[in-house]
Structure formats: structure tokens, C-alpha cells
BAKOLFI-417240 format. One line per field, with one value per residue (C-alpha): x, y, z; residue number from 1. Coordinates in Angstrom, 1 decimal, padded with zeros to 4 digits. Layout:
east = (X	...)
north = (Y	...)
up = (Z	...)
nr = (NUM	...)
This chain:
east = (-000.6	002.1	000.5	-002.7	-001.0	001.0	-002.4	-003.5	-000.6	-002.5	-005.4	-002.9	-002.1	-005.8	-006.2	-003.4	-004.9	-008.2	-006.6	-004.6	-007.8	-010.0	-007.5	-007.5	-011.1	-011.0	-008.2	-010.0	-012.6	-009.9	-008.2	-004.4	-001.9	001.0	004.5	006.9	008.9	012.5	011.0	009.5	012.6	014.8	012.6	012.7	016.5	016.8	014.4	016.0	019.5	018.4	016.6	019.9	022.2	020.0	020.1	024.0	024.4	022.1	024.0	027.2	026.1	024.6	027.8	029.9	027.5	027.8	031.4	031.5	032.0	033.7	037.4	038.4	041.5	040.0	038.0	039.8	039.3	035.5	035.2	036.5	033.3	030.8	033.2	033.6	030.1	029.3	032.0	030.4	026.9	025.9	027.2	025.1	022.0	022.8	023.0	020.2	017.8	018.4	017.8	014.5	013.5	013.8	011.7	008.8	007.3	006.2	003.2	004.3	007.4	005.3	004.8	004.3	008.1	008.2	005.3	006.9	010.0	008.4	006.3	009.3	011.5	009.0	008.2	011.7	012.5	009.4	010.8	014.2	012.8	010.4	013.7	015.7	013.1	012.3	015.9	016.6	013.2	014.5	017.9	015.9	013.0	014.2	017.3	018.4	022.1	023.1	023.3	025.3	024.0	020.1	020.6	022.5	019.9	017.2	018.9	019.5	016.4	013.9	014.5	014.5	011.0	009.7	010.8	009.2	006.0	006.0	006.7	003.5	001.4	002.4	001.9	-000.9	-002.6	000.1	001.7	000.0	-000.8	000.2	003.0	000.2	-001.4	001.9	002.6	-001.1	-000.4	003.2	002.0	-001.1	000.8	003.3	000.4	-001.2	002.2	003.3	-000.4	-000.6	002.4	001.4	-002.2	-000.4	001.8	-001.4	-003.3	-000.5	-000.2	-003.8	-003.9	-001.2	-002.7	-005.8	-003.9	-001.4	000.7	003.4	003.0	005.9	005.5	007.3	010.3	009.8	012.5	010.6	007.3	009.2	010.3	007.1	005.5	008.1	007.1	003.5	003.9	006.1	003.5	000.6	002.0	002.7	-000.8	-002.1	-000.3	-000.8	-004.2	-006.4	-005.5	-004.6	-005.4	-009.0	-009.7	-008.3	-010.5	-012.3	-010.9	-009.6	-006.4	-008.2	-010.5	-007.7	-006.1	-009.1	-010.2	-006.9	-004.9	-007.7	-010.7	-008.4	-005.5	-007.7	-010.0	-007.1	-005.4	-009.0	-009.8	-006.4	-006.5	-010.0	-009.2	-006.1	-008.4	-011.2	-008.9	-007.3	-010.7	-011.7	-008.4	-009.3	-012.6	-012.4	-008.8	-005.5	-003.7	000.0	-000.7	-002.9	-003.3	-005.9	-003.8	-000.9	-002.9	-004.4	-001.3	-000.1	-003.0	-003.2	-001.2	-004.4	-006.7	-004.3	-004.4	-008.4	-009.0	-006.3	-007.6	-011.5	-010.4	-008.6	-011.3	-014.2	-012.6	-012.1	-015.6	-016.9	-014.7	-016.2	-019.7	-023.2	-023.9	-026.1	-027.5	-026.2	-023.9	-020.2	-017.3	-015.8	-018.7	-018.2	-014.6	-015.3	-017.6	-015.5	-012.6	-014.6	-015.9	-012.1	-011.0	-013.6	-013.0	-009.4	-009.9	-012.3	-009.7	-007.5	-010.0	-011.0	-007.1	-006.6	-009.7	-008.7	-005.2	-006.5	-009.1	-006.1	-004.2	-007.2	-007.4	-003.8	-002.0	001.4	004.6	005.7	003.2	003.3	000.5	-002.9	-005.5	-008.2	-006.4	-006.0	-009.9	-010.4	-008.2	-010.1	-013.4	-012.3	-011.0	-014.4	-016.5	-014.6	-014.4	-017.7	-020.2	-017.7	-017.6	-021.5	-022.7	-020.5	-021.5	-025.1	-024.9	-023.2	-025.8	-028.6	-027.2	-026.3	-030.2	-031.4	-028.7	-027.9	-024.7	-023.1	-022.4	-020.0	-018.3	-014.6	-014.1	-016.3	-014.4	-011.2	-012.3	-013.3	-010.4	-008.2	-009.7	-009.6	-005.8	-004.3	-006.3	-005.7	-001.8	-002.0	-004.0	-001.6	001.6	000.0	-001.0	002.6	004.4	001.7	002.6	006.5	005.9	003.7	006.0	009.1	007.4	006.2	009.5	011.8	012.2	010.1	006.7	006.5	006.4	003.6	000.9	002.5	004.0	001.0	-001.5	-000.9	-000.6	-003.9	-005.7	-005.0	-005.9	-009.2	-009.8	-008.5	-009.4	-013.3	-013.1	-011.8	-014.3	-017.1	-015.7	-014.8	-018.8	-019.8	-017.5	-019.0	-022.5	-021.7	-020.3	-023.3	-025.8	-023.9	-025.8	-024.2	-022.7	-024.2	-022.4	-020.2	-022.2	-020.7	-018.5	-019.6	-017.8	-020.6	-019.8	-022.5	-023.4	-026.5	-026.2	-029.7	-029.3	-026.5	-028.5	-031.0	-028.8	-027.3	-030.9	-031.5	-028.7	-027.5	-024.0	-021.3	-021.5	-018.6	-019.4	-017.1	-018.5	-018.3	-017.8	-019.2	-022.4	-022.8	-026.8	-027.1	-030.5	-031.1	-032.4	-031.7	-033.6	-031.5	-028.3	-029.5	-030.4	-026.9	-025.2	-027.1	-026.3	-022.6	-020.7	-017.9	-017.9	-015.8	-017.7	-017.1	-020.9	-021.3	-024.5	-025.3	-028.3	-031.8	-031.0	-028.1	-025.6	-022.2	-020.6	-016.8	-015.4	-011.9	-009.6	-008.1)
north = (-057.3	-054.7	-054.5	-053.3	-050.8	-049.5	-048.7	-046.4	-043.8	-041.8	-041.7	-040.1	-037.7	-036.9	-036.3	-033.9	-032.1	-032.1	-030.5	-027.5	-026.8	-026.7	-024.7	-022.4	-021.6	-021.2	-018.8	-016.7	-015.4	-014.4	-010.9	-011.2	-008.7	-009.4	-008.6	-006.9	-009.1	-008.2	-008.4	-011.7	-013.3	-011.8	-013.6	-016.7	-016.6	-016.0	-018.8	-021.1	-020.3	-020.6	-024.1	-025.5	-023.9	-025.7	-029.0	-029.0	-027.7	-030.5	-033.2	-031.6	-031.8	-035.2	-036.6	-035.3	-036.5	-040.0	-040.0	-039.5	-043.2	-044.1	-045.2	-046.5	-045.6	-043.7	-041.7	-038.4	-039.0	-039.5	-036.4	-034.1	-033.9	-033.3	-030.9	-028.9	-028.9	-027.8	-025.1	-023.7	-023.9	-023.3	-019.6	-019.1	-020.7	-018.3	-015.1	-016.1	-017.4	-014.3	-012.2	-013.7	-014.0	-010.0	-009.5	-011.9	-009.1	-007.7	-009.3	-008.3	-010.7	-014.0	-014.3	-017.1	-017.8	-018.0	-020.6	-022.7	-022.9	-023.7	-026.3	-027.6	-028.1	-029.5	-032.2	-033.1	-033.1	-035.4	-038.0	-038.3	-038.7	-041.4	-043.2	-042.6	-043.7	-046.8	-047.5	-046.9	-049.0	-051.8	-051.8	-051.3	-053.8	-055.9	-057.6	-054.6	-053.3	-050.3	-047.2	-044.3	-042.0	-042.9	-041.9	-038.7	-037.8	-038.2	-036.1	-033.2	-033.4	-033.7	-030.2	-028.6	-030.4	-029.1	-025.5	-025.3	-026.9	-024.5	-021.5	-022.8	-022.9	-019.3	-017.9	-020.2	-017.7	-016.9	-020.3	-023.2	-026.3	-028.5	-030.0	-031.5	-033.3	-034.1	-036.0	-037.6	-038.9	-040.4	-041.8	-043.2	-045.1	-046.4	-047.4	-049.3	-050.9	-052.2	-053.1	-055.0	-057.0	-057.8	-058.7	-060.9	-062.6	-063.3	-064.5	-066.9	-068.3	-068.8	-070.5	-072.8	-073.7	-075.0	-077.0	-079.9	-077.8	-075.7	-072.1	-069.7	-067.2	-064.3	-064.5	-063.2	-060.6	-059.6	-059.2	-057.1	-054.8	-054.3	-053.7	-050.7	-049.3	-049.4	-047.6	-045.2	-044.6	-044.6	-042.0	-039.7	-040.2	-039.5	-036.4	-035.1	-036.1	-037.1	-034.4	-031.8	-032.3	-033.7	-030.6	-028.2	-026.2	-028.5	-026.1	-027.4	-029.0	-030.8	-032.2	-033.1	-035.1	-037.0	-037.8	-038.2	-040.0	-041.6	-042.4	-042.6	-044.4	-046.8	-047.6	-048.6	-050.9	-052.4	-052.9	-054.5	-056.9	-057.9	-058.2	-060.7	-062.5	-063.1	-064.3	-066.8	-068.3	-068.3	-069.9	-072.8	-073.4	-073.2	-072.5	-074.2	-073.6	-074.2	-076.3	-079.5	-078.6	-075.9	-074.8	-074.3	-072.5	-070.2	-069.4	-067.5	-065.2	-064.4	-061.1	-060.4	-061.0	-058.5	-055.5	-056.0	-055.8	-052.8	-051.0	-051.3	-049.9	-046.6	-046.3	-046.6	-044.6	-041.6	-042.0	-041.8	-038.7	-037.0	-037.4	-037.8	-035.1	-032.6	-029.5	-028.4	-030.6	-029.6	-029.9	-032.3	-034.7	-034.2	-035.3	-038.5	-039.5	-039.2	-040.7	-043.9	-043.6	-043.5	-046.5	-048.5	-047.1	-048.1	-051.5	-052.0	-051.0	-053.8	-056.3	-055.4	-055.3	-058.8	-060.0	-058.8	-060.1	-063.4	-063.2	-062.5	-065.4	-068.0	-066.7	-066.8	-069.1	-067.6	-069.7	-071.1	-069.9	-071.1	-069.2	-070.5	-069.1	-070.1	-068.3	-065.0	-065.5	-065.6	-062.5	-060.3	-061.4	-060.8	-057.4	-056.5	-058.0	-055.5	-052.7	-052.4	-052.4	-049.7	-047.5	-048.1	-047.0	-044.1	-042.9	-043.4	-041.6	-038.6	-038.8	-038.7	-035.2	-033.9	-034.2	-032.7	-029.8	-027.9	-026.5	-030.1	-029.6	-026.8	-027.9	-027.9	-031.5	-032.8	-030.9	-032.1	-035.7	-035.4	-033.4	-035.7	-039.0	-037.7	-036.3	-039.0	-041.7	-039.9	-040.0	-043.6	-044.5	-042.6	-044.2	-047.6	-046.9	-045.5	-048.8	-050.9	-049.1	-049.4	-053.2	-053.4	-051.4	-053.2	-056.8	-055.7	-053.8	-055.9	-059.9	-060.0	-061.1	-064.2	-062.2	-059.6	-061.2	-061.5	-058.1	-056.0	-057.8	-055.4	-052.4	-053.2	-054.2	-051.0	-049.0	-050.7	-050.4	-047.1	-045.7	-046.7	-045.0	-041.6	-041.6	-042.0	-039.5	-037.0	-037.2	-036.6	-033.7	-032.2	-032.8	-030.8	-027.9	-028.1	-028.2	-025.8	-022.6	-019.8	-017.2	-013.7	-011.1	-008.7	-005.5	-002.5	-000.1	003.5	006.8	009.3	013.1	014.8	017.0	015.5	012.5	011.6	011.4	009.1	006.7	006.6	005.8	003.1	001.4	001.6	000.2	-002.4	-000.9	-000.1	003.9	005.9	009.6	012.6	015.6	018.4	021.9	023.8	023.3	022.3	022.7	018.9	017.6	014.9	012.1	008.6	006.7	008.5	007.7	003.8	003.6	004.9	002.6	-000.4	000.3	000.3	-002.9	-001.9	-002.6	000.6	003.6	007.4	008.9	012.6	013.8	017.0	019.4	018.5	014.7	014.3	011.7	011.4	007.7	007.2	003.8	003.4	001.1	000.8)
up = (-025.9	-027.1	-030.4	-028.8	-026.2	-029.2	-031.1	-028.6	-029.1	-031.6	-028.9	-026.3	-029.0	-029.5	-026.0	-026.1	-029.0	-027.0	-023.9	-026.1	-027.9	-025.0	-023.0	-026.1	-026.0	-022.4	-022.3	-025.2	-023.0	-020.3	-020.2	-019.5	-018.9	-021.4	-020.2	-022.8	-024.6	-023.2	-019.6	-020.2	-021.8	-018.8	-016.3	-018.2	-018.2	-014.5	-013.4	-016.1	-014.7	-011.1	-012.3	-013.6	-011.0	-008.3	-010.1	-010.7	-006.8	-005.5	-007.5	-006.6	-002.8	-002.9	-004.7	-001.7	001.1	-000.9	-000.3	003.3	004.2	001.2	002.2	-001.2	-002.9	-005.6	-003.2	-004.3	-007.9	-007.4	-005.6	-008.2	-010.2	-007.4	-005.7	-008.6	-009.1	-005.6	-005.7	-008.9	-008.8	-004.8	-004.9	-007.9	-006.2	-003.3	-005.2	-007.7	-005.0	-002.8	-005.7	-006.3	-003.0	-002.6	-005.5	-004.4	-002.3	-005.5	-007.1	-010.4	-009.8	-009.2	-012.9	-015.1	-015.2	-011.5	-011.5	-013.9	-011.9	-008.7	-010.5	-012.5	-009.6	-007.4	-010.1	-010.4	-007.0	-006.4	-008.8	-007.4	-003.9	-004.9	-006.7	-003.7	-001.2	-003.0	-003.2	000.6	001.5	-000.4	001.6	004.9	004.5	001.5	000.4	-001.5	-001.0	000.7	-001.7	-000.6	-003.8	-002.7	000.7	-000.3	-002.7	-000.4	002.3	-000.4	-002.4	000.5	001.5	-002.1	-002.5	000.9	000.1	-003.2	-002.1	000.7	-002.1	-003.7	-000.8	000.3	-003.3	-004.3	-006.2	-008.5	-008.7	-011.0	-009.0	-012.2	-009.9	-007.8	-010.7	-012.0	-008.8	-008.7	-012.1	-011.5	-008.1	-009.8	-012.1	-009.6	-007.6	-010.4	-011.3	-007.6	-006.8	-009.9	-009.4	-005.8	-007.1	-009.8	-007.0	-004.9	-007.7	-008.6	-005.1	-005.2	-008.5	-007.2	-003.9	-006.2	-008.9	-009.2	-011.7	-010.1	-011.1	-011.2	-008.2	-006.9	-004.7	-001.0	-001.5	-004.6	-002.8	-000.2	-002.8	-004.4	-001.1	-000.4	-003.6	-003.1	000.4	-001.2	-004.1	-001.7	000.6	-002.5	-003.7	-000.5	-000.2	-004.0	-004.7	-001.7	000.4	-002.1	-005.7	-004.9	-002.9	-005.5	-007.7	-010.7	-013.5	-016.8	-015.4	-012.8	-015.1	-017.7	-014.7	-014.0	-017.3	-019.5	-016.6	-014.6	-016.9	-020.4	-018.8	-016.6	-019.5	-021.9	-019.4	-018.6	-022.4	-022.9	-020.0	-020.9	-024.7	-023.9	-021.4	-023.6	-026.2	-024.0	-023.1	-026.8	-027.7	-025.2	-026.3	-030.0	-031.1	-030.9	-027.6	-027.1	-024.0	-023.5	-019.7	-018.8	-015.9	-018.0	-021.0	-018.3	-016.2	-019.1	-019.0	-015.3	-016.1	-018.1	-015.2	-013.3	-016.0	-016.2	-012.3	-012.1	-015.0	-014.0	-010.3	-011.7	-014.3	-012.0	-009.3	-011.5	-013.0	-009.8	-008.8	-011.8	-010.4	-012.0	-014.8	-013.4	-015.1	-018.9	-020.3	-019.8	-021.8	-019.3	-019.9	-023.6	-023.3	-021.3	-023.9	-026.9	-025.0	-024.4	-028.2	-029.2	-027.1	-028.4	-032.1	-032.0	-030.4	-033.3	-035.7	-034.2	-034.7	-038.2	-039.0	-037.9	-039.5	-042.8	-042.8	-041.9	-044.7	-047.1	-045.7	-046.1	-050.0	-050.5	-047.8	-047.3	-047.2	-044.2	-042.3	-038.5	-037.1	-036.5	-038.6	-036.0	-033.2	-035.6	-035.9	-032.6	-031.5	-034.1	-032.9	-029.4	-030.3	-032.1	-029.0	-026.9	-028.8	-031.0	-027.7	-026.2	-029.3	-029.9	-026.3	-026.4	-029.9	-029.2	-026.3	-028.2	-031.1	-028.3	-026.9	-030.7	-031.1	-028.0	-027.8	-031.0	-029.2	-029.4	-032.9	-032.4	-029.2	-029.1	-027.9	-030.9	-033.4	-032.0	-031.8	-035.7	-036.9	-035.1	-036.2	-039.8	-039.6	-037.5	-039.5	-043.1	-042.2	-041.2	-044.5	-046.5	-045.2	-045.4	-048.9	-049.8	-048.5	-050.5	-053.7	-052.9	-052.5	-055.4	-057.9	-056.4	-057.4	-060.8	-061.8	-059.7	-058.7	-055.7	-057.3	-054.9	-051.8	-053.3	-051.3	-048.1	-048.0	-048.8	-046.1	-043.3	-045.3	-047.3	-044.1	-042.4	-045.7	-045.8	-041.9	-041.1	-044.4	-043.8	-040.4	-041.7	-044.7	-042.0	-039.7	-042.7	-043.6	-040.2	-039.9	-043.3	-042.1	-039.0	-041.0	-043.2	-040.1	-037.9	-037.8	-039.7	-037.8	-037.8	-040.1	-038.0	-037.8	-039.5	-037.9	-038.5	-037.6	-037.6	-037.7	-036.0	-033.2	-032.1	-029.7	-029.9	-033.8	-033.3	-031.1	-033.6	-036.5	-034.3	-033.8	-037.3	-038.7	-036.0	-036.6	-033.9	-033.9	-032.9	-032.7	-033.7	-032.5	-034.8	-033.7	-037.0	-038.8	-042.4	-042.3	-041.4	-041.3	-039.0	-040.9	-039.5	-042.2	-044.9	-042.9	-042.4	-046.2	-047.2	-045.0	-046.1	-050.0	-049.3	-049.5	-047.0	-043.5	-042.4	-043.1	-042.3	-042.6	-042.6	-042.8	-044.9	-045.4	-046.8	-045.6	-047.7	-046.7	-047.5	-046.9	-047.3	-047.0	-045.4	-044.4	-040.8)
nr = (1	2	3	4	5	6	7	8	9	10	11	12	13	14	15	16	17	18	19	20	21	22	23	24	25	26	27	28	29	30	31	32	33	34	35	36	37	38	39	40	41	42	43	44	45	46	47	48	49	50	51	52	53	54	55	56	57	58	59	60	61	62	63	64	65	66	67	68	69	70	71	72	73	74	75	76	77	78	79	80	81	82	83	84	85	86	87	88	89	90	91	92	93	94	95	96	97	98	99	100	101	102	103	104	105	106	107	108	109	110	111	112	113	114	115	116	117	118	119	120	121	122	123	124	125	126	127	128	129	130	131	132	133	134	135	136	137	138	139	140	141	142	143	144	145	146	147	148	149	150	151	152	153	154	155	156	157	158	159	160	161	162	163	164	165	166	167	168	169	170	171	172	173	174	175	176	177	178	179	180	181	182	183	184	185	186	187	188	189	190	191	192	193	194	195	196	197	198	199	200	201	202	203	204	205	206	207	208	209	210	211	212	213	214	215	216	217	218	219	220	221	222	223	224	225	226	227	228	229	230	231	232	233	234	235	236	237	238	239	240	241	242	243	244	245	246	247	248	249	250	251	252	253	254	255	256	257	258	259	260	261	262	263	264	265	266	267	268	269	270	271	272	273	274	275	276	277	278	279	280	281	282	283	284	285	286	287	288	289	290	291	292	293	294	295	296	297	298	299	300	301	302	303	304	305	306	307	308	309	310	311	312	313	314	315	316	317	318	319	320	321	322	323	324	325	326	327	328	329	330	331	332	333	334	335	336	337	338	339	340	341	342	343	344	345	346	347	348	349	350	351	352	353	354	355	356	357	358	359	360	361	362	363	364	365	366	367	368	369	370	371	372	373	374	375	376	377	378	379	380	381	382	383	384	385	386	387	388	389	390	391	392	393	394	395	396	397	398	399	400	401	402	403	404	405	406	407	408	409	410	411	412	413	414	415	416	417	418	419	420	421	422	423	424	425	426	427	428	429	430	431	432	433	434	435	436	437	438	439	440	441	442	443	444	445	446	447	448	449	450	451	452	453	454	455	456	457	458	459	460	461	462	463	464	465	466	467	468	469	470	471	472	473	474	475	476	477	478	479	480	481	482	483	484	485	486	487	488	489	490	491	492	493	494	495	496	497	498	499	500	501	502	503	504	505	506	507	508	509	510	511	512	513	514	515	516	517	518	519	520	521	522	523	524	525	526	527	528	529	530	531	532	533	534	535	536	537	538	539	540	541	542	543	544	545	546	547	548	549	550	551	552	553	554	555	556	557	558	559	560	561	562)
């Protein structure tokens, strides 16, 4: 299971690459005012100092509050550090905060540094609040012990979070809402985790009630703790997503959260659960299970059922939030298709790798092998049965859009997907090949010949599986580059020296160039012959030209460098 989850790490990296590239493409069409470098650095230092001082002050005050009811002998020693933190940091927070507050009246002061500060502080405060609230809830409603630091942290960080949330609402146009989606993502993961634990506990209880074998179930205090976590995460999710994030503008950040956190995350979890569960069924029917009892065998796969259910719920909900495709195909719809294709492709690679390793072991049986060849074969077939249909359906949908929409071939999402697969897959192939060669050289030049076959099984399988994927997508990428329509050449730029504006317009129409007119104040007997100018411009191989018409239709064309 951990191997399968770990194999999706490159996919997460690919998702980040998609986000960055799409963001860059989006920003390319927007004109932004850029501050001078010294002023920008000054603003970053100001809010960075405020962020650091606020956190030192908050932890110092929280540490002092936690010692109010402490009657221990070493109370004074434990108070030394938080007292020093509070004495130093609280005045700094007051002075910097007052300075910042006075400047917020001017729109120029509500810049990117201020936005980053508000979002970062709100996210940090939210995480502290979640941890502290769960700890306090365990003490109140479960068998957890009283934690004075948790209560103190809750008392200090709740106002900090509320103030920064209020700052965002007041200056919503200038402050990014990234903390809203960060809180939504954190609470979504928490809901899935705690909900999965409770569902697994209920499933085990149901399984236990219908079987004669005693199934390990959760203790009542564990269930109470999970309920507290579920409630806390539910409140955060409702506040950040259902009441706020869901109603925000559906821009790049909104779609990135829905597609990457909701669709991609849910799909990975669902595929993992489906693969493990299908393997359990195949192992019982055709393989070599560890238990002779079906109850004991399938008990170990109950977490896979929970994983599948939780992943499907998260995936289907966020897929429904995206809504049906209407109108022209958007970049978000492309991201969804390529994300599904990537998940299926990675799962297929895992299956092929296991299959190749098993094939090598069948040809060259390793020494002291305790693994079951049948179980390995079933694991490979399971991964292929899950991954191939997922990738095939998504890739077929992508191909159909590629045939009907010529712009699909040049979309940044498709380019990111292909370049990411070729780049990451090429790196994996190169590292695997390097390891394999080291083993081979060590075996041939040293004394490790007996272990040669066993040591190169996995690197060789990765070279073959990942390398074939890299080659295929490299060919697709090259075909895209060959099929992509050539961009029209940039028009030439002319500086036309003339006193006749109508003549300049005629030259611009005939040449298709960008014409800038220098109005001359004297006369050199210029004869307005636009055709002669167009012919002279076309004959020049340079793009930046100074054009001076002369008498009798003569034209002087002077190339220059900007």
C-alpha cells in the first residue's frame, strides 16, 4: 500500500508544475504595476518581522497563561522562557502593528506583502486552533487528560485568527483568499481521516456481529476522540469551504483546490483502496492467502474498503462541484482529464513493474525467496485492471478533443503533462539504469556475481516499464510539435520619415509592418510612392528599419539595432 501511495509522488509534483505553468500563462495577459525593488524589500521585511514577532509573542503569552494554575516547585524556571518571549515580542508587535494599521488607509500599502502576511498568519493560527481544540475536546468529551498549554493556545490564537480573518474580509479586494483554500484542504484531509477511522470502526463492528471470529475493534475512548476530531474538522470545513470557498470566484486558485486537492486526492485514495481490495479478493480465490479462514483473510482488507469509500466520496463530490462541461473546453477540464490519465498511468506502471519482476523471478528463481509468485502475479494484474481502464478512458477522451479542437495541442496543461512525464520518467529511467550498471559492473569486476540477477530485477523492470512510457510520450510530444501550426512571423518594425500621414498609412497596409512616423520639417523632394517603399522593405532581411523616401520614388532603407 505504501509503495503504491509513494508511486504517486511524481504525480503530485506534476500537479504542482501544472499549477505553476497555468498561473504563468494567466499572468502573462495581465498588466501589473511593479514596485521598485528597495520598496518591495522593505515591505517584505516589515511584514516578515511582524509575522515572526507575532508568533513569538503569542507563544510567550500562551506559555505564561499555561502556568497560571501550575503550583509546582519549578514553576519559576518554566516561566523564564515564555516571560522573556512576551517581554521582547509584545512591544514589537504593538509598534509594528500600529505602524501597519496607520498605513492601511492607503491602497498602495495593501500590497502583495500584506496579502501574504495575512494569509500566512491565518493559516498558521488555524492549524494551531485545530490541534488545540481537538486536544481540549479530548479532555472534555473523551478520556484525554487536561492540557493547560492547549487551553492557553486556544485562548491566544483564536483572537489572532479572528483578527486576520476580519482583515481579509475588510480588504478582500487586495488580500488573497489562499488561506481559505488552505483551510479547506486541511479540513478536507482531516474529515477524510477521522471519517475513515469511524467508518472502519463501524465496519469492523458490523463484520464482527455477522461472523464467529472476534474482530479487533476500536475502544470507546478512541471512538470518542475520533468523533471530536470529526466535529472540529467539520466545523472548519463548513466555515472555510461550504460557506466561503464554494462561493468565491471560480478562478485559477479555486479550480486548483478542487482539481488537485479534491479530484486528484480523492482519486488517488480511491484507486489505492480499489487496488488493495481487488488484490485481496483475487488472492483468496486464486492465490496463496495467509489465513485459511475467509473472515480472518478479509479482516485485513477492511481498511481498503474504508479507503475506497472515502476516496470515492471525495472524488465524486468535487467532480460534481466542477459541474458539467458547457461551452468551449476550458483549461480546468483539461487538467481534470490529464490528472485522471496520470493516476491511471502511474497505477499501470506499478502493475507492469511487478509483472516484470515476477517474470524475471520465474526465469531465474532467487535464493531463499519467501514470496508467493502467484500473489505477485495477482498484484500485478490487479494494478493493471485498475490503472489501464482509468488511463484508457481518459486518454481516449483527450484524443477525441484533440481531433475536434486544434487548440488542444498547444494547451499549457497538455504541454505540462507531456513534458512532466518525459522529464520525471526520464529521470527515473536514468537513475534505474545507473543502479543497474553499478550492480553489473560490481558483479563482473568484483565478487558479487551470484547476486547479479536478484539485484537488477527492480531496476531492470523500472527501465523497461518507465522507459517505454517515456518513449511513447516523447513521440507524442514530438508529433505535437510537428503538427502545431507555425506561428506567424513577427511583423517588421519601421520608422518612416515622412510628412504625409496618408502615405504612412498606405505603407503600413502594403507592408503589414508596424509603422512609427517621424514627421520631418524640411523637404528632400520626397515622392510618395508606397509601392516602392513596400518593395524596398520586403527586400531587406532585417526587422528593424529606418525608411527615408527620397525624390523620384527612391527609398533609403537603413537597418538598425534597438
